[in-house]
N, C-alpha and C positions, 0 to 999 in steps of 0.2 A: 542361370549360370551368373546371372549381374552380381545378383546378390552376395554369390563368393566372390567376386571382382572386387565390389563395395567395400565386402570386411578386408579388404587386404590394403585396402587403399588407405593413409591418413587418415585422420579424424583431424577435422576442421576445428581448432579451439578457437578462434576470435570468437564463436559465437557466447560462449565462455565469459569470454571478459565483456562484451556486452552485457551479458545476463548481472553480472560482477558490479559494474558502471553502475548500471538501473538501478538498484539493491542498495547503492552506497546513497546514490537520488534519494532514495525513498527514505533511507535512518536519516538523513539529512534535512529532508524536507519537516518527516517530524519533528522532530528536532526543534526546528523553526518554529513550528505549530505550537510546541508546547510551551516555547517561552513568550509567544505571544498573547497565550490564554492567563498569562500571572500577572501579578498584580501591576503597575505602575510601566509594562513593558508598552516599547516604541508600537503603535502596532501597528502603522504605516509603513516605518523601515522592515520590520519582519513579514511587513506582507509581499512587500519587492523584493525581499530574498526567496518568498516562494515562489511567489508567478515566474524569476527567474531560473529555479530548479525545475518548477515544470519545464518551462523551455527547453532547460537541457533534457529534460526526462525525454521531453518529445523528437528532441536530434538524436536523441540513442537510439529510438526506435523507427526510425526516419533508415539510419544504418545498419539496422536490422534488415528490416523488409529489405535494402538494395542488396547487402548481402544474401539472403535466401534466397534473390533472384539468380545472383551469377555465383553460387559456390555448388560444387560438382556433387562434393559429400559432405554432408548434414550430422552434428553427431548423435543427433535423431530424428526425428519425422520432422517436416516441414512447418507442417499444421502447428504442432505443438511447440516449436520455437514460435512464433507469430502469436500462439496465442498466451504464452508465457509472458511474452514481452507486453502485449498489449494488455494485459491484465495486469502486469506490474501499471503500466503507466494510466490504467484507470485509476488505480488508487494514488497513484500521487495529482493526477488532474483534479480529484474531489476534495482534495485538501484545498487544490488552486480555489474551488468552488464556493470550500468555507469561506475563507477571508473575501471572495468578491462579496457573499453574504454579509461577510461582518462590516464590510466597508458601504456596501449599497445602504443596508438598515442605521449605520453609522452610531455603530454600538462598540462602547468602551468598558463595559463590565460584563462578568462573565458569573455565571455560579461557581460552585464548589465541585459540584459534578463532573461538568465541562470540565474544568480543570482535571480531576481525577482521571477521567475519558480521555485527554490526552496524557496522562502517561501510560496508560492500555495501550495507546495507537502506536509512544516511543517505542516502547515493550514489544510489542508485537512483530513492528519494523527491524528491529535488531533482532530479533528469532528469525524471522525473514528472512533477514541477509546472511546468517550464516547457512540457512537451509539452501540458498541459490551457491551460496560459496561450496557446499558439501556435493553441489551436482556433477561438478567435473569426475569424484571417487564416488558415482549414486550405488554400485552394486555389494562397496564394501561400507560402505556409511548406510544404507538403506535403513534402517532400525533406528540408529540415531533420528535421521532424518523423520521418520514416521512422528518418534517423541515429540518433535520439533515441531511438525504440524498440531498435534494434538494437545502440545502448550499453545498454539496459535487458539485454537477452538475456544479452550479454556479460557481466556483472553477476550475472545468474541463475543462468550457467553456474560462473562463480567459486566461487559459492557452494554450488554441487554439489560442488566438490573441496574446502572448507573445512571442508563436513559427512561428507562421507567421509573424510577427514584425522582431523576432531573426534573421529569413532566408533571409530575405530582404535584412537585411541591410548587415550581412553578404556577401551574395552574393555579393552587391555592394562594398563591401572593396576588396574583391578576386577574380571580378570577370575579371580582367585583367594580375594581374602577379603571382598569389599564390590559383590557383585551389584545391591546396591540403589541404588548409588550411579551405576554403570552405569545402571542404569534411570532413573534420574531425570535424568542427563543428557543422553540418551538422546532421553527427550518433550520436555528443551529445545531442545535441536538439531532436532528434530521441529519444534517448532512457530516456530524462527526459517525453516528453511527455506520453513516454508509461507507467511512474512511477506513473500517474496522473490516466491514463485509469485502471491501475489496483487498483486499490484505488476506482475508481468511480463504478467497477463490485463487491466490497466488499460490496459499499452499496447496491446496486442493489441486493445482493444476500441477503442481511439481510431484505431487501424489502418484497422478497420473501417469506424470513421467516413468518416474522409479517402477513404480506395477509392472509397466508395458517392457521395463528394462532386467527384469529380475530374474 
């Protein structure tokens, strides 16, 4: 009986606003990360911007968690809302962890595969934002959303290849006399790969929500 009553109640749209705000922060953060890795970038300034965006994302997460507790009718399952929000936040947090490692190890030069990975991160973030925007009308846009998710998976696979190539090149360059440079570089590669993994997690979470509501 409650199910019929809930179906008649107006859907709370503010959660979609929160998701979209979060997704736009993801895109902006990825763009700042790409700029940080470019030759001659002001690393300290870009790092500050990413840290500020990560704090903004944390605030959105906080607002969502409050809204979940206070809202009577949600657009889909509360646990899905929370999981999607946390997953997006994790992706942005991983960008913060990347710049933290760069600052900690005082890195000022970046390998070409690292810069290539940041390009993939921007592409994956932009597609993810499109995916999140489509959530409002997921039943009509389900096929397009599945195609977007597939593109994100392809980008993740491309990043895996760049990661392997980058690590190999790093090892060959530093194995004899500068092992610490390899360790630091490998740490940064690891953080970059994790960013894309977390973005792919967002796509998988959206897919689960769509499938549940078809």
